[in-house]
N, C-alpha and C positions, 0 to 999 in steps of 0.2 A: 221165195214163196212164203206167204203169210197165211194164217188160219182163215182169214176172211175169204180167201180164194177157194177154199175147199168145203165151205159150209153146204150142207145138204138139208133141204126142207122136206125130203121124202119121208123122213121119220118124224111123225107127229109127237109132240110132247104129251105126257099125261098131265092130268089136273089133280088137285088135292081132293076133288070130289069123286075121283075114280077109286076103285078098290084093287086089291091084289090080284083078283081073278082076271080082271080086264088087263092089268099089266102083264100077267103071264101069257095071256092070249096074244097080246100084241108082240111080246118078245118072240113067241113062237112064229107068228106071221112074218116078222121081219128078220128072223134068224139071228137074234141078238140076245145077249145075257143081261143087258142094261137098257134103261130108258130114262130120259130126262123128265123131271117133274117141275111144272111151273104153276105160279099163281098169278093170273093175268099174264103179263110179260116178265114178271120177276122170277128168276131162277131159284128154285127151292133146293134141288139136289138131284142125285141120280139114284134110282132104285134098281137093285139087282135081283135076279131070279132067286138067288139063295137067301136074300134078305126076306123074301116073302115065304119061301119054303121053310126056312128055319124058324120062322115065327109061328108056324102051324095055325095061321089065321089069315087065309087068303081073302076072306070077306072084309077084313079091316080096311077102312078107307085110308088112302095115302096121307090125307091131312092129319090122321091120328098117329102117324109114324114119325120116328125121330130121324132127321136127315143130317144131324150135326157131324157125323163121321162119313157122310157120303156127299160132301159138297165140292165135288171135283169139277173144274172148268178151266178154260183158257180164254184169254181176251183175244179179240179178233185181229189185233195188230202184232201178235207174237209170231215168231218164225216157226216154220213147220217142224223143226227139230225139237222145239219146246213141246209141241203137241205130241210128238212121238214119245218124248221123255215122260210126260204126264200119263199117257195111256199105258205105257209099259210099266212104270213104277206102281201104278194102282191096279194093274191087270183088268183094264176096262175094255169093253167092246165098242164103246163110243165115248166121246167127250163133248160136253156142252160148250158153246162159244157165246161169249157175252161181249157187248160193246163197252166203251169206257164209262157209261152210265149204269152198268150192270144190267142192261136189258138183254133178255134172251134173244139170240139171233137164229139158232139152229144147232146142228151137231155135225161132228166129223166122225165117221165110223172107221174102224180098222181097215175095212175093204176099200173105202175111199182113199185112204193113205197108201195102201198097196197098189192100187190102180195108178195113183199119181207117181209113186216111186218107180214103178215099172216103165212109165213113159218118160219121166224126167231124167232118169239116170242112164239112158242109152241101153237099157236092158234088151230092147228089141232090135237095136242096130247090129249089123253083122260085125264080127271081129273076134279077137281072141282075148283070153283072160290069163294074167300071170299073178300068182300069189307069192309075195316075198315075205320072208321071215327075218327079223333083225332085232338087235338091241335098240332100245329107245334112243340112246345117245347117237346111234349111227343113222338115224332117219333124217335124210336131207331131201326134201321134195324136189328142189331144183335139180339135184343130181339125177334123181329118178327120171324126171321129165327130160333132161338132156340125153340120157341113155336111150329112151324111147324115140325121141325126135331125131337123134343122130342116125337112127336106122330108118328114117323116112316114114315114121308112123306118128300118130297123134293119140294122146290119152283122151278117151271119151268120158270116162268117169274113174274115180279113185275112192276107195274106202279104207280107212285105217281103224283097226281094233287093237286095243292094248290088253294083254293077258292080266289075270287077277293080281299077279305079283307086281305089276307096274314096270317090269324090267324089259320085257320083250313086246314087240308089236308085229302085227300081220298087216301087210298092205296088199289089197286086192286092186288090180289095175285092169280096166277094160280098154283095149287098144283097137284101133280101127283096121287092123290087119289080122287075117286068119293065120298066116304063116309067121310064127313067132320064133323060129329057129335062130335067126341072127340076133334078135333082141335078147333072147335067153342067153346066148353065148356071150353077149356083151355084159349082161348082168353078172354072169359067172366070172368073167374076166375082172370085174370090179369087186369080186369076192362077196357078192350077194348070195344068200341062200334062197333057192327056188323051192318053195314048199309044194307048189302045184302049178300046172298050166293046162289050159283048155283051148283047143283050136277048132 
């Protein structure tokens, strides 16, 4: 999945001729903390509610504001993981999407991403969840898959997170079966640490 597939045009961009009062009203209407600002179809940057509140001048036009530190965007051909990374790193409620010519196409909101992830990662499919904890050196995806499949089940989705030390990781596995007893027993036989399970 790439950014182009999640673009929403439901959130209109602000113009340089708009002021902070209008920006705050729109943020309130759309339940967002940020909005994109464009000049024709050229992306200028993103304005945040705190940028306006902290300036103590809501009447100031957006064209009179500095966007040099708020020029966050992704290109339409990047993978959705890159979109998530940029949103998270910069604590944004939305991200502007540009084409290869730097033309503004629309935005992707955090709620758009959550909706996509909920449907794309088998979150709504029935099944159980097993959370394994292990040393990074012991992580072998093919072995994990073999254990699940040898018990007549399939992995619907899998998520790996590494702890801050970089030594251990947690693997969350969504499986297409609710009864996880045999699968858990097999993981324990192979000396995996079961951190949690949800059936």
